[in-house]
N, C-alpha and C positions, 0 to 999 in steps of 0.2 A: 531425403528423412532427415538426414543428420541436422540439415539446415533448420529444418522447423521443428525438432529439438534444440537447438541452439537458443532461439529467440527466448523462450521463458528464462532461460538461464542468464541471459544477456540483461534481462530485464530484473532478475532478483539479484545480479551484480550490482548493478547499476544503484538500485534500491537499496541495498545491503550500505555500500559506500556514503550513500549520502544519508541515511539514517546514522552512522557511528560517526559522519562529521557533526550533524544539527545535536545528537543526544549528548556531545562532548561540551555543548555550548553552556548549558544552563550549569548553575553551581550545585543545584539541590538535585541529588540524584533521582527522585521521583518525576519532578519536570524532566528531565533530561529523558528517563525512559518514555514519557508521553510523548515529547516530543520527537523523539528519535520512532518511535512504534509508528506515530502519525505520518511521519515523512516517508517510513518504508512503505506504507500501504498507498499511499499518494502517488509518489513515484514510482510502484510496480504498476499500479494501473494506467497512468499515463505513457509510462516505457511500452506496456504489453500492448496498449491499442497502437502506439506510434509504431510498434515494430510489427504489430498484426497476429498476436497471439490467439490462437483460435481459444475460445472460453473467454476471452478478458469481458466482455460486453453481457455474457449472462452472468459473472461473477458480478458486476457493477451494479446489476440492476437488483441481484438479491441482497447485496450488503445496503441498496439505498432503501430497499423495503423493509431490512433489519432496522435499519436507521428511525424508518418513520414507526416501527412499532415500537421502539426503546421509546419515542420522544413520546408518542402516546402514554404509554404507561408512568413514564417520570409528569408529566402534566397531569394525570387523573388525579 
């Protein structure tokens, strides 16, 4: 049971480290925030899938649906 609980924690730790590294690269604060946030999201999803975190695939599907709706609303 502890092994199952540690998988999302490992994915989150990896995503946080990668996001902090990427966020420190741009000189502008807003660009760093955007780059770091996007990196955290992408790394968490990829690491979650690689580690077999339960619920990662449904979360990815709902994220895909949300981005489609946002794109549709912006392009109207």
